[in-house]
C-alpha positions, 0 to 999 in steps of 0.5 A: 734679823737685826742689821740684815736687810732692815728698812730704815724709815727715818727721814730728814726733810730738811737735808736734800742729800738724805735719799734712802727712803726716796730710794725705797718708795721708787722701788716700791712704785717700780715693783707695784707697777710691774705687778699690776701690769703682770696681773699678779695681785698678791705681789701688787698687795705686798708692794702697796702695803709696804710703800704705805708703811714707808710713806707713812713713816717717812711723814710721821714726825717721830721719824724725822728725829735723827735716831741713827745719830743717837744710836751711834752716840749711845752705843758708840757705833753705827746702827748697822753693827748691832747684829744681835737682838740683845745688842740692839736692845741693850747698850753696854757702856764702859761701867755699870753706871754707864750702862744704866745711864745710856740704857735710860736715855734710851728706854726710860721715861722720856728716853729716845725710844719711849718718846718716840712709842708714845708720840706714834701711840698718841697719833693712833689713838687720835685718829682711831675713832674718826669716821672720815678723815679728809685726804682725797687728792684733787684733780690738779694734784692727779694731773701733777702726779701723772706728769712728775711722780709722787716723789716731789709731792712726798718731799713737799708733804714732809717739809710742811709736816717737819715745819709744824714741829709737832715732835719737838712740842711733844718732847717738851709737853706730851700729847696736848689738845693742840697736837691733837688738832693738828693731827686731825686737821693737817697731819693725818689728812696729808699723810692719807693723800700722799699714800693715795697719790702713790697708788694712783701713780703706780696704777697710772703708770701700769695702765700706760704700759698696758696701752702700749703693749696693746 
């Protein structure tokens, strides 16, 4: 249901106070760990999948765009106040002209949502034919995660991706060979590695808890 427990997987890597997605990841790690300890495979699968979803979104350049601010600008109120499917999808302006203009800014060619969708479509089609994508964590990364968890790694990965300015380039030039190369060599491997480390950390914690319980 719109505005009811909807996960908001947008993240500003440059803002250290933006912690909503961090809390979601921490919650999934905790729940996945508990499920593994309890041997609840169904719950573990659910948490592992949703944690992966959250991390992938948080590291995707399109999700670094301040969509919440743009929604408030176009709708005239925060995203949480869009309480129906109609209100979520149709912007009501002050006049017919204003309504058309605002909806075009969101849904039209190079509109906010259209650009977001096309970037993610480009990402998906770029990685789909790849047989092998580098992204296997090394021993040092495994040891680091054991000691400090996956959140510091996630934050650093997000900053590295944000610094590439891929979404900004896409907004200007569309999907280019340069973006495809960056996706294959840098973006996809880093996302995969972060997800793998998050699963590993939960499994590691579960093993530690089981050992303590005897």
